[in-house]
N, C-alpha and C positions, 0 to 999 in steps of 0.2 A: 140132162147133162151127159155128155159123152165120156168115154173112158179117160181121154187125155185131160179133160177139165177136172175130173175127180182126182186124178193123180196129182195135178197141179195144186188143187185145194188141200189135199192131204200133205203134200210137200211143204207148202207155205205154213200150214198149221204146225207141222213138226219143227220147222226152222224157228218159227215164232216162239214155240214152247221152250226150245233150247236156249234161244237168245234171252228170253225172260228169266230162265233159271240161272244163267251164268252172268249176265251183264246188266240187267235192268234193275234199278233201285226198287225196293219193296213197295213204296207208296205209288210208283208208276205202274208196277205189276198189278196192284190191287185195282186201279182204275181200268187197266187193260182187261183184266179178268171180267169185270162187270160189263164192259162194252162188248167184249168177244162173246160172253155168255148170252147177252141180250141179242146180238146179231144172229148167233147160231140158233137160239130159241125161235126167233121169228122165221128164220130159214127152215127150221124143222117143221114148224106149224104149216108153212107154205107147202112143204113136200107132202105132209100128211093130207092136206086139203086136196092136192093133186092126185094122191093115191085114191082118195075117196071118189073124186070125180071120174077117174079113169078105171074104177074097179071092175067094170064090165069088160074092159079091153085093156087089161093091165100088162105093161111090157116089163120084161126082166130088167131093163136099164132103169126104169122108174123105181123099181123096188131097191135096186143097188144104190141109186142116188139117195133115196130117202134113208136107207140104212146107214150110209156113210155120214151124212149130215147129222143124223140122230146120234151116231156114235161119237162124232167130234164134239157135239154139244155136251153129251154126258161126260166125256173125258175132260172137257174144259170146265164144266160146272163142278164136278167132283174130282178136282185135280190132284188130290192126295195120292191116289194110286200111281199116277203118272210121275209125280215128284219122287215117290219112293223108288220107282223103277230107275229113274235117272240117277238118284242118289246111290243105289246099289252098283250100277254100272260105273259111275264116277269113282267109287271107292276102289274097284278093281283096276280100272284103267290108269288111275293116277297114284296108286299105292307106292310104286317104286319112286316116283318123283317126290312124293311127300316124305318118304323115308330118306331120300337124298337131302331134302331140306332140313330134316331133323338132324342128320349127321353134320350138316354145315353149321347148325346152331350149336351143337355140342363142341365143334372145333373152334368156335368163335368167329367163323367166317361171316355168319349172319348175326346181326345184333339189332336191337331197337334203333330205328334210324329216322323217325319223324319228329318234327318239332312240337307237335300238338299232343303227343302221348309218349310216356316213358317206357312202354312195354310193346308197342306196335312196331313191326318191321315191314316195310313195303318191299316186297320181293323185287329183285332187279330185272324183271321181265314181265311182260303183259300176257304172254302165252307160253305154256298152257295155263288155263285158269285153274289153279289148284286150291284157291281160297276165294270164294265168291265176294263180290262187292269191292273189288279193287286189288285183289291179290295181296292183301295184307295178312300177316299172321301175328299172333300174340305170343311173346316169349317171356317165360319166367325161368330164370336160371340161377342156380347156386354154384358160383365159380369154384368154391373150395371143394365141393363134392362132385361137380359136373352133373348134378341132377337137373333135369330140364322138364318143363312142360311147354309144349308147342301146340297152339290152338289154330286150326284151320276152319274158316267159316264154310259151311255147306249152304246155309241160307242165312244171309246177313240182314237182320232186322235193324230198325233204327230206334234211336232214343233208348228207352229202358225196356222195350219189348223183347221177349225171349228170341234167341237165334238158335239155329242148329249148327253143331260143330262136329268135326273129327278132331280128337285130341290125342296127342302122344304124351305120355308122362312116365318117368321113372322115379318121380318124387314120392316117397311113402305117404306124406300128408295129402297130396293130391289124389293118389290112388285111393286112399281112404275116403276122401270127399266124393269121388266119382262112384265108388261102390255104394256109398250111402244114398247118392242121387238115384242110382239104379234101384235100390231097395224101395225108395219112396215112390218112384215113378218109372217102372220097368217098361211101360209102353212107349215112352219117348227117349229112354236112356238105356244103353246096353254096352257091354264089352264086346268089341269086335274080335280082337285077338290080344295076345300078350302086349301090355302097355298101350293098347289103342282102344279108345272109347268113342262111341257116338253119343252126343249129349244134346239136350235142349234146355237152355236156361239163359238168363240175362248175361 
Protein backbone atom coordinates (compact mmCIF):
# COMPACT_ATOMS: atom_id res chain seq x y z
CA UNK A 1 0.00 0.00 0.00
CA UNK A 2 1.27 3.44 -0.87
CA UNK A 3 1.22 6.50 1.37
CA UNK A 4 -2.00 7.95 -0.09
CA UNK A 5 -3.87 4.68 0.41
CA UNK A 6 -2.75 4.48 4.05
CA UNK A 7 -3.83 8.08 4.68
CA UNK A 8 -7.22 7.30 3.12
CA UNK A 9 -7.63 4.17 5.29
CA UNK A 10 -6.74 6.05 8.49
CA UNK A 11 -9.07 8.93 7.53
CA UNK A 12 -12.01 6.59 6.87
CA UNK A 13 -11.36 4.76 10.17
CA UNK A 14 -11.25 8.08 12.07
CA UNK A 15 -14.48 9.36 10.50
CA UNK A 16 -16.23 6.03 11.14
CA UNK A 17 -15.11 6.08 14.79
CA UNK A 18 -16.46 9.61 15.32
CA UNK A 19 -19.73 8.86 13.51
CA UNK A 20 -20.22 5.74 15.63
CA UNK A 21 -19.46 7.66 18.82
CA UNK A 22 -21.90 10.48 18.13
CA UNK A 23 -24.66 9.23 15.86
CA UNK A 24 -25.01 5.44 15.59
CA UNK A 25 -27.26 3.52 18.02
CA UNK A 26 -25.47 1.18 20.41
CA UNK A 27 -26.79 -2.10 18.99
CA UNK A 28 -25.59 -1.10 15.50
CA UNK A 29 -22.21 0.03 16.90
CA UNK A 30 -21.79 -3.40 18.52
CA UNK A 31 -22.39 -5.16 15.19
CA UNK A 32 -20.08 -2.73 13.38
CA UNK A 33 -17.40 -3.28 16.03
CA UNK A 34 -17.49 -7.07 15.48
CA UNK A 35 -17.40 -6.69 11.70
CA UNK A 36 -14.67 -4.03 11.67
CA UNK A 37 -12.51 -5.97 14.15
CA UNK A 38 -12.86 -9.13 12.07
CA UNK A 39 -11.96 -7.34 8.82
CA UNK A 40 -8.93 -5.66 10.39
CA UNK A 41 -7.83 -8.92 12.04
CA UNK A 42 -7.88 -10.73 8.68
CA UNK A 43 -6.09 -7.78 7.08
CA UNK A 44 -3.47 -7.77 9.84
CA UNK A 45 -2.83 -11.49 9.40
CA UNK A 46 -2.44 -10.90 5.66
CA UNK A 47 0.09 -8.14 6.28
CA UNK A 48 2.06 -10.33 8.71
CA UNK A 49 2.12 -13.18 6.16
CA UNK A 50 3.48 -10.74 3.55
CA UNK A 51 6.10 -9.53 6.04
CA UNK A 52 7.27 -13.09 6.58
CA UNK A 53 7.35 -13.86 2.86
CA UNK A 54 9.32 -10.71 2.07
CA UNK A 55 11.59 -10.87 5.12
CA UNK A 56 14.74 -11.26 3.01
CA UNK A 57 13.95 -8.20 0.93
CA UNK A 58 11.70 -6.19 3.25
CA UNK A 59 10.71 -2.68 2.16
CA UNK A 60 10.07 0.22 4.49
CA UNK A 61 6.59 0.67 2.98
CA UNK A 62 5.67 -2.93 3.83
CA UNK A 63 6.64 -2.38 7.49
CA UNK A 64 4.66 0.89 7.65
CA UNK A 65 1.60 -0.72 6.04
CA UNK A 66 1.64 -3.66 8.45
CA UNK A 67 2.15 -1.34 11.42
CA UNK A 68 -0.76 0.93 10.44
CA UNK A 69 -3.20 -1.95 9.90
CA UNK A 70 -2.12 -3.63 13.15
CA UNK A 71 -2.54 -0.34 15.05
CA UNK A 72 -6.03 0.20 13.61
CA UNK A 73 -6.99 -3.34 14.58
CA UNK A 74 -5.78 -2.87 18.16
CA UNK A 75 -7.49 0.53 18.48
CA UNK A 76 -10.72 -0.96 17.10
CA UNK A 77 -10.68 -4.14 19.18
CA UNK A 78 -9.62 -2.40 22.41
CA UNK A 79 -11.78 0.66 21.79
CA UNK A 80 -11.98 1.93 25.38
CA UNK A 81 -8.84 4.14 25.16
CA UNK A 82 -10.13 5.74 21.94
CA UNK A 83 -13.56 6.38 23.47
CA UNK A 84 -11.94 7.88 26.56
CA UNK A 85 -9.86 10.22 24.40
CA UNK A 86 -12.95 11.35 22.43
CA UNK A 87 -14.87 11.79 25.69
CA UNK A 88 -12.19 14.04 27.19
CA UNK A 89 -11.98 16.14 24.03
CA UNK A 90 -15.78 16.29 23.85
CA UNK A 91 -15.99 17.62 27.43
CA UNK A 92 -13.63 20.52 26.72
CA UNK A 93 -14.94 21.36 23.25
CA UNK A 94 -18.63 21.46 24.27
CA UNK A 95 -18.36 22.62 27.89
CA UNK A 96 -19.52 26.17 27.09
CA UNK A 97 -22.45 24.90 25.01
CA UNK A 98 -23.57 22.54 27.79
CA UNK A 99 -23.26 25.37 30.34
CA UNK A 100 -25.45 27.49 28.06
CA UNK A 101 -28.06 24.69 27.99
CA UNK A 102 -27.99 24.46 31.80
CA UNK A 103 -28.65 28.21 32.04
CA UNK A 104 -31.56 27.86 29.62
CA UNK A 105 -33.00 25.11 31.81
CA UNK A 106 -32.63 27.31 34.91
CA UNK A 107 -34.39 30.22 33.18
CA UNK A 108 -37.23 27.97 32.01
CA UNK A 109 -36.40 28.41 28.34
CA UNK A 110 -35.81 24.67 28.01
CA UNK A 111 -38.30 22.23 29.55
CA UNK A 112 -39.27 18.58 29.02
CA UNK A 113 -40.95 18.57 25.62
CA UNK A 114 -41.51 14.99 24.40
CA UNK A 115 -44.78 13.11 24.64
CA UNK A 116 -43.20 9.80 25.60
CA UNK A 117 -41.34 10.95 28.74
CA UNK A 118 -41.99 13.65 31.32
CA UNK A 119 -38.34 14.53 32.01
CA UNK A 120 -36.73 14.41 28.55
CA UNK A 121 -36.10 17.57 26.53
CA UNK A 122 -35.21 17.26 22.86
CA UNK A 123 -32.87 20.14 22.14
CA UNK A 124 -34.07 22.44 19.35
CA UNK A 125 -31.08 21.72 17.11
CA UNK A 126 -29.25 18.69 15.74
CA UNK A 127 -25.75 20.19 15.74
CA UNK A 128 -23.58 20.35 17.66
CA UNK A 129 -24.20 16.98 19.25
CA UNK A 130 -23.87 17.74 22.96
CA UNK A 131 -25.95 14.77 24.11
CA UNK A 132 -25.47 11.56 22.17
CA UNK A 133 -28.28 9.45 20.82
CA UNK A 134 -30.57 12.24 19.62
CA UNK A 135 -29.49 15.42 21.43
CA UNK A 136 -31.96 14.72 24.24
CA UNK A 137 -31.29 15.82 27.81
CA UNK A 138 -32.95 14.84 31.07
CA UNK A 139 -34.23 17.67 33.25
CA UNK A 140 -35.05 17.49 36.94
CA UNK A 141 -36.01 20.88 38.37
CA UNK A 142 -37.41 22.30 41.60
CA UNK A 143 -39.18 25.47 40.48
CA UNK A 144 -39.44 26.87 44.01
CA UNK A 145 -35.69 26.72 44.69
CA UNK A 146 -34.44 26.79 41.06
CA UNK A 147 -32.32 23.71 41.83
CA UNK A 148 -31.74 21.63 38.71
CA UNK A 149 -30.12 18.47 37.51
CA UNK A 150 -29.40 18.28 33.79
CA UNK A 151 -28.14 15.03 32.33
CA UNK A 152 -26.33 14.83 28.99
CA UNK A 153 -25.65 11.44 27.45
CA UNK A 154 -22.03 10.79 26.54
CA UNK A 155 -22.79 7.24 25.45
CA UNK A 156 -26.47 6.36 25.32
CA UNK A 157 -27.27 2.72 25.85
CA UNK A 158 -30.66 1.19 25.30
CA UNK A 159 -33.23 -0.54 27.47
CA UNK A 160 -31.95 -0.90 31.06
CA UNK A 161 -28.24 -1.12 30.22
CA UNK A 162 -25.99 1.50 31.88
CA UNK A 163 -25.12 4.66 29.98
CA UNK A 164 -22.36 7.24 30.36
CA UNK A 165 -23.37 10.81 31.25
CA UNK A 166 -22.15 14.30 31.95
CA UNK A 167 -24.37 15.66 34.72
CA UNK A 168 -24.79 19.17 36.03
CA UNK A 169 -26.55 19.45 39.40
CA UNK A 170 -26.94 21.99 42.16
CA UNK A 171 -29.53 19.88 44.01
CA UNK A 172 -28.13 18.73 47.38
CA UNK A 173 -29.87 15.33 47.23
CA UNK A 174 -28.46 14.63 43.76
CA UNK A 175 -24.98 15.83 44.76
CA UNK A 176 -25.13 13.38 47.66
CA UNK A 177 -26.27 10.59 45.31
CA UNK A 178 -23.43 11.21 42.82
CA UNK A 179 -20.83 11.44 45.59
CA UNK A 180 -22.02 8.06 46.87
CA UNK A 181 -21.85 6.69 43.33
CA UNK A 182 -18.25 7.89 43.12
CA UNK A 183 -17.39 6.21 46.43
CA UNK A 184 -18.90 2.91 45.26
CA UNK A 185 -17.34 2.94 41.79
CA UNK A 186 -14.64 5.60 41.31
CA UNK A 187 -13.34 3.99 38.11
CA UNK A 188 -16.52 4.84 36.20
CA UNK A 189 -17.77 7.86 38.15
CA UNK A 190 -16.00 11.05 39.15
CA UNK A 191 -16.46 14.75 39.79
CA UNK A 192 -15.18 16.84 36.87
CA UNK A 193 -15.52 20.27 38.46
CA UNK A 194 -17.92 22.12 40.75
CA UNK A 195 -21.47 20.83 40.13
CA UNK A 196 -20.35 18.67 37.17
CA UNK A 197 -20.04 14.87 37.25
CA UNK A 198 -19.15 12.10 34.87
CA UNK A 199 -21.31 9.06 35.65
CA UNK A 200 -22.00 5.55 34.44
CA UNK A 201 -25.33 4.06 35.51
CA UNK A 202 -28.82 3.20 34.28
